[in-house]
DOLO-837297 format. One record per residue: z, y, x of N, C-alpha, C in turn; residue number from 1. Coordinates in Angstrom, 2 decimals. Each point is the difference from the previous one (the first is absolute). Layout:
BEGIN
+---------+---------+---------+---------+---------+---------+---------+---------+---------+------+
!    n.c3 !    n.c2 !    n.c1 !   ca.c3 !   ca.c2 !   ca.c1 !    c.c3 !    c.c2 !    c.c1 ! resi !
+---------+---------+---------+---------+---------+---------+---------+---------+---------+------+
!       Z !       Y !       X !       Z !       Y !       X !       Z !       Y !       X !  NUM !
...
+---------+---------+---------+---------+---------+---------+---------+---------+---------+------+
REM end
This chain:
BEGIN
+---------+---------+---------+---------+---------+---------+---------+---------+---------+------+
!    n.c3 !    n.c2 !    n.c1 !   ca.c3 !   ca.c2 !   ca.c1 !    c.c3 !    c.c2 !    c.c1 ! resi !
+---------+---------+---------+---------+---------+---------+---------+---------+---------+------+
!   94.06 !   49.49 !   10.88 !   -1.09 !    0.92 !    0.03 !   -1.02 !   -0.50 !    0.93 !    1 !
!   -1.26 !    0.22 !   -0.22 !   -1.04 !   -0.32 !    0.56 !   -0.47 !    1.31 !    0.79 !    2 !
!   -0.06 !   -0.30 !    1.48 !   -0.56 !    1.35 !    0.58 !   -1.27 !   -0.56 !    0.46 !    3 !
!   -0.77 !    1.16 !   -0.07 !   -1.34 !    0.04 !    0.34 !   -0.17 !    0.76 !    1.10 !    4 !
!   -0.27 !   -1.03 !    0.70 !   -0.62 !    0.75 !    1.21 !   -1.17 !    0.38 !    0.31 !    5 !
!   -0.18 !    0.78 !    0.80 !   -1.50 !    0.97 !    0.23 !   -0.93 !   -1.24 !    0.82 !    6 !
!    0.64 !   -0.94 !    0.59 !   -0.88 !   -0.67 !    0.71 !   -0.28 !   -1.12 !   -1.17 !    7 !
!    0.34 !   -0.21 !   -0.92 !   -0.17 !   -1.18 !   -0.89 !   -0.92 !    0.78 !   -1.16 !    8 !
!    0.07 !    1.43 !   -0.22 !   -1.20 !    0.91 !   -0.48 !   -1.10 !   -0.07 !    0.63 !    9 !
!   -0.07 !    0.17 !    1.35 !   -1.35 !   -0.10 !    0.81 !   -0.53 !   -1.26 !   -0.14 !   10 !
!    0.70 !   -1.12 !    0.20 !   -0.38 !   -1.38 !   -0.07 !   -0.76 !   -0.19 !   -1.34 !   11 !
!    0.57 !    0.32 !   -1.06 !   -0.42 !   -0.24 !   -1.43 !   -1.48 !    0.95 !   -0.01 !   12 !
!    0.06 !    1.19 !    0.42 !   -1.19 !    0.76 !   -0.14 !   -1.01 !   -0.61 !    1.20 !   13 !
!    0.34 !   -0.47 !    1.26 !   -0.86 !   -0.33 !    0.62 !   -0.83 !   -1.46 !   -0.67 !   14 !
!    1.03 !   -0.76 !   -0.72 !   -0.57 !   -1.10 !   -0.66 !   -0.86 !    0.25 !   -0.87 !   15 !
!    0.49 !    1.09 !   -0.97 !   -1.23 !    0.07 !   -1.01 !   -1.33 !    0.83 !    0.87 !   16 !
!    0.02 !    0.59 !    0.57 !   -1.09 !    0.53 !    0.99 !   -0.74 !   -1.26 !    0.46 !   17 !
!    0.75 !   -0.61 !    0.60 !   -0.92 !   -1.48 !    0.53 !   -0.69 !   -0.59 !   -0.97 !   18 !
!    0.97 !   -0.14 !   -1.19 !   -0.53 !   -0.84 !   -1.13 !   -1.35 !    0.77 !   -0.27 !   19 !
!    0.14 !    1.24 !   -0.74 !   -1.33 !    0.62 !   -0.21 !   -1.04 !    0.00 !    0.82 !   20 !
!    0.11 !    0.31 !    1.45 !   -0.95 !   -0.53 !    0.84 !   -0.54 !   -1.24 !    0.07 !   21 !
!    0.79 !   -1.01 !   -0.04 !   -0.36 !   -1.36 !    0.16 !   -0.91 !   -0.37 !   -1.31 !   22 !
!    0.81 !    0.71 !   -1.17 !   -0.79 !   -0.01 !   -1.43 !   -1.40 !    0.13 !    0.45 !   23 !
!   -0.08 !    1.25 !    0.17 !   -1.61 !    0.83 !    0.07 !   -0.84 !   -0.28 !    1.10 !   24 !
!    0.45 !   -0.43 !    1.24 !   -0.85 !   -0.39 !    0.86 !    0.39 !   -1.53 !    0.64 !   25 !
!    0.50 !   -0.89 !   -0.86 !    0.29 !   -1.18 !    0.34 !   -0.63 !   -0.68 !   -1.07 !   26 !
!    1.00 !   -0.20 !   -1.27 !    0.13 !   -0.70 !   -0.89 !   -1.63 !    0.09 !   -1.26 !   27 !
!   -0.45 !    1.49 !   -0.31 !   -0.77 !   -0.06 !   -0.18 !   -1.22 !   -0.30 !    0.39 !   28 !
!   -0.39 !    0.25 !    1.49 !   -1.03 !   -0.49 !    0.28 !   -0.26 !   -1.36 !   -0.02 !   29 !
!    1.03 !   -0.72 !    0.55 !    0.28 !   -1.34 !   -0.42 !   -0.06 !   -0.92 !   -1.11 !   30 !
!    0.49 !    0.71 !   -1.10 !   -0.40 !   -0.40 !   -1.15 !   -1.50 !    0.17 !   -0.45 !   31 !
!   -0.68 !    1.20 !    0.44 !   -1.20 !    0.39 !   -0.04 !   -0.88 !   -1.25 !    0.72 !   32 !
!    0.20 !   -0.17 !    1.14 !   -0.54 !   -1.44 !    0.62 !   -0.23 !   -1.01 !   -0.54 !   33 !
!    1.20 !   -0.32 !   -0.57 !    0.43 !   -1.29 !   -0.61 !   -0.98 !   -0.15 !   -1.18 !   34 !
!    0.20 !    1.29 !   -0.78 !   -0.83 !    0.00 !   -1.54 !   -1.67 !   -0.21 !    0.33 !   35 !
!   -0.39 !    0.72 !    1.01 !   -1.24 !    0.00 !    0.52 !   -0.33 !   -1.43 !    0.40 !   36 !
!    0.91 !   -0.63 !    0.63 !   -0.17 !   -1.55 !    0.36 !   -0.48 !   -0.94 !   -0.85 !   37 !
!    1.28 !    0.55 !   -1.01 !   -0.27 !   -1.03 !   -1.31 !   -1.10 !    0.00 !   -0.81 !   38 !
!   -0.28 !    1.32 !    0.09 !   -1.37 !    0.21 !   -0.54 !   -1.11 !   -0.70 !    0.30 !   39 !
!   -0.13 !    0.15 !    1.42 !   -1.11 !   -0.47 !    0.81 !    0.04 !   -1.76 !   -0.05 !   40 !
!    1.10 !   -0.49 !    0.16 !    0.11 !   -1.20 !   -0.53 !   -0.30 !   -0.73 !   -1.36 !   41 !
!    0.00 !    1.01 !   -1.00 !   -0.26 !   -0.14 !   -1.51 !   -1.37 !    0.14 !    0.15 !   42 !
!   -0.45 !    1.10 !    0.59 !   -1.65 !   -0.16 !    0.11 !   -0.63 !   -0.85 !    0.40 !   43 !
!    0.65 !   -0.58 !    1.18 !   -0.75 !   -1.07 !    0.48 !    0.08 !   -1.57 !   -0.47 !   44 !
!    1.08 !    0.19 !   -0.84 !    0.10 !   -1.34 !   -0.77 !   -0.92 !    0.48 !   -1.49 !   45 !
!   -0.31 !    1.14 !   -0.54 !   -0.85 !    0.68 !   -0.82 !   -1.33 !   -0.96 !    0.31 !   46 !
!   -0.60 !    0.81 !    1.42 !   -1.41 !   -0.39 !    0.77 !   -0.07 !   -1.41 !   -0.14 !   47 !
!    0.97 !   -0.99 !    0.51 !   -0.01 !   -1.52 !    0.20 !   -0.32 !   -0.57 !   -1.07 !   48 !
!    0.61 !    0.71 !   -1.25 !   -0.21 !   -0.49 !   -1.20 !   -1.24 !   -0.15 !   -0.12 !   49 !
!   -0.52 !    1.45 !   -0.06 !   -1.43 !    0.13 !   -0.65 !   -0.69 !   -0.45 !    0.80 !   50 !
!    0.01 !   -0.17 !    1.38 !   -1.05 !   -0.85 !    0.79 !    0.03 !   -1.52 !   -0.45 !   51 !
!    1.10 !   -0.51 !   -0.17 !    0.32 !   -1.38 !   -0.51 !   -0.75 !   -0.29 !   -1.27 !   52 !
!    0.04 !    0.89 !   -1.18 !   -0.68 !   -0.03 !   -1.07 !   -1.71 !    0.36 !    0.18 !   53 !
!   -0.11 !    0.60 !    1.01 !   -1.22 !    0.21 !   -0.35 !   -0.70 !   -1.14 !    1.21 !   54 !
!    0.62 !   -0.50 !    0.80 !   -0.40 !   -1.30 !    0.69 !   -0.28 !   -1.21 !   -1.05 !   55 !
!    0.82 !   -0.13 !   -0.89 !    0.02 !   -1.16 !   -1.02 !   -1.17 !    0.41 !   -0.95 !   56 !
!   -0.14 !    1.36 !   -0.25 !   -0.99 !    0.07 !   -1.05 !   -1.56 !   -0.16 !    0.51 !   57 !
!   -0.18 !    0.24 !    1.59 !   -0.83 !   -0.25 !    0.84 !   -0.25 !   -1.73 !    0.06 !   58 !
!    0.98 !   -0.58 !    0.12 !    0.37 !   -1.42 !   -0.01 !   -0.91 !   -0.36 !   -1.30 !   59 !
!    0.37 !    0.19 !   -0.99 !   -0.01 !   -0.36 !   -1.39 !   -1.82 !    0.11 !   -0.30 !   60 !
!   -0.36 !    1.40 !    0.48 !   -1.67 !    0.45 !   -0.01 !   -0.88 !   -1.15 !    0.83 !   61 !
!    0.71 !   -0.36 !    1.23 !   -0.66 !   -0.59 !    1.26 !   -0.18 !   -1.62 !   -0.95 !   62 !
!    1.30 !   -0.55 !   -0.62 !   -0.02 !   -1.21 !   -0.57 !   -0.80 !    0.01 !   -1.19 !   63 !
!    0.15 !    0.65 !   -0.81 !   -1.20 !    0.37 !   -0.85 !   -1.55 !   -0.01 !    0.23 !   64 !
!   -0.02 !    0.76 !    1.29 !   -1.51 !    0.27 !    0.46 !   -0.48 !   -1.62 !    0.65 !   65 !
!    0.98 !   -0.35 !    0.31 !   -0.44 !   -1.66 !    0.50 !   -0.25 !   -0.65 !   -0.84 !   66 !
!    0.93 !   -0.05 !   -1.26 !   -0.41 !   -0.91 !   -1.17 !   -1.23 !    0.37 !   -0.76 !   67 !
!   -0.51 !    1.15 !    0.24 !   -1.01 !    0.58 !   -0.58 !   -1.44 !   -0.74 !    0.95 !   68 !
!    0.42 !    0.13 !    1.05 !   -0.62 !   -0.10 !    1.20 !   -0.83 !   -1.55 !   -0.06 !   69 !
!    1.46 !   -1.06 !   -0.29 !   -0.05 !   -1.19 !    0.03 !   -1.13 !   -0.45 !   -1.26 !   70 !
!    0.31 !    0.77 !   -1.04 !   -0.54 !   -0.39 !   -1.52 !   -1.44 !    0.21 !    0.08 !   71 !
!   -0.32 !    1.27 !    0.84 !   -1.39 !    0.48 !    0.28 !   -0.68 !   -1.03 !    0.78 !   72 !
!    0.65 !   -0.36 !    0.68 !   -0.76 !   -0.97 !    1.22 !   -0.32 !   -1.18 !   -0.68 !   73 !
!    0.93 !   -0.45 !   -0.45 !   -0.03 !   -1.08 !   -1.26 !   -1.00 !   -0.18 !   -0.90 !   74 !
!   -0.28 !    1.28 !   -0.48 !   -0.95 !    0.26 !   -1.07 !   -1.26 !    0.07 !    1.02 !   75 !
!   -0.60 !    0.61 !    0.76 !   -1.08 !    0.05 !    0.72 !   -0.22 !   -1.36 !    0.99 !   76 !
!    0.97 !   -0.67 !    0.23 !   -0.29 !   -1.70 !    0.50 !   -0.49 !   -0.69 !   -1.23 !   77 !
!    0.58 !    0.35 !   -1.33 !   -0.51 !   -0.94 !   -1.29 !   -1.06 !    0.48 !   -0.48 !   78 !
!   -0.39 !    1.30 !    0.08 !   -1.41 !    0.58 !   -0.32 !   -1.24 !   -0.64 !    1.25 !   79 !
!    0.59 !    0.04 !    0.86 !   -0.96 !   -0.45 !    1.41 !   -0.13 !   -1.62 !   -0.07 !   80 !
!    0.84 !   -0.70 !   -0.55 !   -0.36 !   -1.44 !    0.02 !   -1.01 !   -0.48 !   -1.32 !   81 !
!    0.76 !    1.12 !   -1.18 !   -1.04 !   -0.16 !   -0.86 !   -1.24 !    0.23 !    0.13 !   82 !
!   -0.41 !    1.13 !    0.81 !   -1.52 !    0.16 !    0.54 !   -0.25 !   -0.75 !    0.56 !   83 !
!    0.67 !   -0.62 !    1.14 !   -0.50 !   -1.10 !    0.66 !   -0.64 !   -1.15 !   -0.68 !   84 !
!    1.07 !   -0.58 !   -1.00 !   -0.27 !   -0.99 !   -0.89 !   -1.22 !    0.37 !   -0.91 !   85 !
!   -0.38 !    1.13 !   -0.34 !   -0.97 !    0.41 !   -1.11 !   -1.37 !   -0.19 !    1.16 !   86 !
!   -0.13 !    0.71 !    0.94 !   -0.92 !   -0.09 !    1.36 !   -0.41 !   -1.58 !   -0.23 !   87 !
!    1.17 !   -0.86 !    0.68 !   -0.46 !   -1.25 !    0.14 !   -0.32 !   -0.63 !   -0.94 !   88 !
!    0.24 !    0.10 !   -1.27 !   -0.41 !   -0.55 !   -1.24 !   -1.65 !    0.48 !   -0.31 !   89 !
!   -0.22 !    1.33 !    0.18 !   -1.25 !    0.62 !    0.00 !   -0.78 !   -0.68 !    1.23 !   90 !
!    0.43 !   -0.58 !    1.21 !   -0.74 !   -0.32 !    0.98 !   -0.36 !   -1.63 !   -0.58 !   91 !
!    0.97 !   -0.37 !   -0.48 !   -0.25 !   -1.45 !   -0.32 !   -0.83 !   -0.05 !   -1.39 !   92 !
!   -0.09 !    0.82 !   -0.68 !   -1.00 !    0.07 !   -0.89 !   -1.41 !    0.12 !    0.31 !   93 !
!   -0.09 !    1.14 !    0.93 !   -1.22 !    0.27 !    0.37 !   -0.54 !   -1.03 !    0.77 !   94 !
!    0.78 !   -1.12 !    0.86 !   -0.21 !   -0.64 !    0.89 !   -0.39 !   -1.22 !   -1.21 !   95 !
!    0.56 !   -0.46 !   -0.88 !   -0.22 !   -0.68 !   -1.06 !   -1.53 !    0.16 !   -0.26 !   96 !
!   -0.19 !    1.38 !   -0.65 !   -1.35 !    0.21 !   -0.44 !   -1.14 !    0.04 !    0.87 !   97 !
!    0.29 !    0.15 !    1.22 !   -0.93 !    0.08 !    1.05 !   -0.46 !   -1.73 !    0.36 !   98 !
!    1.07 !   -0.89 !   -0.18 !   -0.10 !   -1.57 !    0.03 !   -0.47 !   -0.47 !   -0.99 !   99 !
!   -0.23 !    0.36 !   -1.52 !   -0.33 !   -0.17 !   -1.14 !   -1.47 !    0.18 !    0.22 !  100 !
!   -0.40 !    1.63 !    0.47 !   -1.46 !    0.20 !    0.24 !   -0.50 !   -0.89 !    0.86 !  101 !
!    0.37 !   -0.26 !    1.43 !   -0.49 !   -0.92 !    0.89 !   -0.24 !   -1.38 !   -0.76 !  102 !
!    0.80 !   -0.27 !   -0.77 !   -0.07 !   -1.51 !   -0.65 !   -1.34 !    0.05 !   -0.92 !  103 !
!    0.22 !    1.14 !   -0.68 !   -1.17 !    0.14 !   -1.05 !   -1.36 !   -0.15 !    0.86 !  104 !
!   -0.06 !    0.90 !    0.76 !   -1.17 !    0.20 !    0.84 !   -0.41 !   -1.24 !    0.83 !  105 !
!    0.65 !   -1.17 !    0.45 !    0.03 !   -1.02 !    0.77 !   -0.49 !   -0.85 !   -1.33 !  106 !
!    0.37 !    0.13 !   -1.08 !    0.02 !   -0.80 !   -0.96 !   -1.75 !    0.10 !   -0.66 !  107 !
!   -0.28 !    1.56 !    0.13 !   -1.17 !    0.31 !   -0.35 !   -1.09 !   -0.40 !    0.94 !  108 !
!    0.32 !   -0.08 !    1.30 !   -1.06 !   -0.47 !    0.95 !   -0.04 !   -1.35 !    0.06 !  109 !
!    1.11 !   -0.59 !   -0.43 !    0.08 !   -1.52 !    0.04 !   -1.15 !   -0.41 !   -0.98 !  110 !
!   -0.03 !    0.79 !   -1.22 !   -0.56 !   -0.52 !   -0.92 !   -1.34 !    0.31 !   -0.17 !  111 !
!   -0.27 !    1.17 !    0.94 !   -1.36 !    0.24 !    0.26 !   -0.67 !   -0.84 !    1.13 !  112 !
!    0.76 !   -0.19 !    0.91 !   -0.35 !   -1.21 !    0.94 !   -0.67 !   -1.47 !   -0.49 !  113 !
!    1.27 !   -0.48 !   -0.99 !   -0.40 !   -0.92 !   -0.53 !   -1.38 !   -0.10 !   -1.11 !  114 !
!   -0.21 !    1.43 !   -0.85 !   -1.17 !   -0.05 !   -0.53 !   -1.09 !   -0.01 !    0.84 !  115 !
!   -0.06 !    0.69 !    1.12 !   -0.85 !    0.09 !    1.06 !   -0.19 !   -1.40 !    0.62 !  116 !
!    0.83 !   -0.91 !    0.31 !   -0.22 !   -1.41 !    0.63 !   -0.60 !   -0.72 !   -1.23 !  117 !
!    0.49 !    0.16 !   -1.51 !   -0.44 !   -0.59 !   -0.69 !   -1.70 !    0.15 !   -0.62 !  118 !
!   -0.47 !    1.50 !    0.50 !   -1.30 !    0.23 !   -0.19 !   -0.63 !   -0.36 !    1.11 !  119 !
!    0.58 !   -0.26 !    1.27 !   -0.83 !   -0.62 !    0.86 !    0.00 !   -1.52 !   -0.22 !  120 !
!    0.90 !   -0.57 !   -0.42 !    0.25 !   -1.25 !    0.02 !   -1.43 !   -0.33 !   -1.05 !  121 !
!   -0.09 !    0.76 !   -1.02 !   -1.12 !   -0.53 !   -1.22 !   -1.07 !    0.32 !    0.74 !  122 !
!   -0.28 !    1.33 !    0.71 !   -1.04 !    0.19 !    0.47 !   -0.84 !   -1.02 !    0.86 !  123 !
!    1.15 !   -0.65 !    1.13 !   -0.26 !   -1.18 !    0.95 !   -0.35 !   -0.99 !   -0.79 !  124 !
!    0.46 !   -0.61 !   -1.40 !   -0.22 !   -0.78 !   -0.48 !   -1.31 !   -0.11 !   -0.86 !  125 !
!   -0.38 !    1.23 !   -0.55 !   -1.29 !    0.36 !   -0.41 !   -0.94 !   -0.24 !    1.09 !  126 !
!    0.31 !    0.46 !    1.11 !   -1.00 !    0.02 !    1.25 !   -0.37 !   -1.50 !    0.27 !  127 !
!    1.35 !   -0.55 !   -0.10 !   -0.09 !   -1.64 !    0.38 !   -0.86 !   -1.08 !   -1.11 !  128 !
!    0.16 !    0.63 !   -1.28 !   -0.68 !   -0.50 !   -1.00 !   -1.49 !    0.10 !    0.12 !  129 !
!   -0.25 !    1.44 !    0.15 !   -1.35 !    0.21 !    0.07 !   -0.87 !   -0.48 !    1.07 !  130 !
!    0.87 !   -0.14 !    1.19 !   -0.70 !   -0.86 !    1.35 !   -0.58 !   -1.38 !   -0.27 !  131 !
!    1.21 !   -0.59 !   -0.89 !    0.02 !   -1.30 !    0.03 !   -1.16 !   -0.32 !   -1.48 !  132 !
!   -0.01 !    0.81 !   -0.89 !   -1.13 !   -0.12 !   -0.83 !   -1.10 !    0.15 !    0.62 !  133 !
!   -0.52 !    1.09 !    0.77 !   -0.95 !    0.31 !    0.87 !   -0.49 !   -1.26 !    0.82 !  134 !
!    1.02 !   -0.41 !    0.84 !   -0.43 !   -1.46 !    0.57 !   -0.52 !   -0.82 !   -0.81 !  135 !
!    1.24 !   -0.35 !   -1.30 !   -0.87 !   -0.98 !   -1.03 !   -1.51 !   -0.08 !   -0.42 !  136 !
!    0.03 !    1.41 !   -0.14 !   -1.45 !    0.54 !   -0.69 !   -1.30 !   -0.27 !    1.14 !  137 !
!    0.72 !    0.39 !    1.04 !   -1.24 !   -0.28 !    1.27 !   -0.05 !   -1.40 !    0.48 !  138 !
!    1.34 !   -1.05 !   -0.05 !   -0.14 !   -1.50 !    0.09 !   -0.76 !   -0.82 !   -1.15 !  139 !
!    0.17 !    0.61 !   -1.12 !   -0.64 !   -0.90 !   -1.15 !    1.17 !   -0.63 !   -0.75 !  140 !
!    1.28 !    0.03 !    0.57 !    1.00 !   -0.93 !   -0.80 !    0.64 !    0.79 !   -0.91 !  141 !
!   -0.84 !    0.38 !   -1.10 !    0.80 !    1.06 !   -0.61 !    0.07 !   -1.01 !   -1.31 !  142 !
!    1.47 !   -0.18 !   -0.45 !    0.32 !   -0.57 !   -1.05 !   -0.47 !   -0.06 !   -1.04 !  143 !
!   -0.33 !   -0.93 !   -1.08 !   -0.46 !    0.42 !   -1.41 !    0.89 !   -0.61 !   -0.90 !  144 !
!   -0.22 !    0.40 !   -1.41 !    0.88 !   -0.41 !   -1.11 !    0.48 !   -1.52 !    0.10 !  145 !
!   -0.85 !   -0.82 !    0.30 !    0.24 !   -1.16 !    0.04 !    0.81 !   -0.47 !    0.88 !  146 !
!    0.28 !    0.65 !    1.32 !    0.68 !   -0.45 !    0.41 !    1.60 !    0.59 !    0.04 !  147 !
!   -0.01 !    1.03 !   -1.18 !    1.37 !    0.28 !   -0.19 !    0.45 !   -0.43 !   -1.20 !  148 !
!   -0.86 !   -0.41 !   -0.72 !    0.48 !   -0.75 !   -1.53 !   -0.65 !    0.91 !   -0.55 !  149 !
!    0.53 !   -0.08 !   -1.42 !   -0.33 !    0.64 !   -1.68 !    0.95 !    0.94 !    0.57 !  150 !
!   -0.75 !    1.25 !   -0.17 !    1.22 !    1.21 !    0.03 !   -0.29 !    0.67 !   -1.49 !  151 !
!    1.14 !    0.31 !   -0.39 !   -0.01 !    0.78 !   -1.29 !    0.95 !    1.24 !   -0.19 !  152 !
+---------+---------+---------+---------+---------+---------+---------+---------+---------+------+
REM end
């Protein structure tokens, strides 16, 4: 038969008390601390995931805004180029109009000068003819019809 000794009984009771005390003061706080640590690590992973997603969203927004900015700058450059070409065409047309006006004015002045010169030459010829006629009348060398032949 099995003989239970009082020492064995105290040892069992001591072990049970030690187990209860260890469980209450060591295992439970240790498990709570491990649970808190697991939760903190999980929270850190969740925050990191959220931060990564936010960074990806910001990157996508940045890329979109950069593409929009490039498109806008290309549009502005095209508009500026078109304006510059239009201004150049306007300036060329204006310069052509001015050149045409100057040419027309020069032609008018030339025509006026030519007409004036023709008038002066006619007047000079008329004066010379008058002087020649006067001298001929004064000297008596007036040609008669006989000198010219019959005029009809």
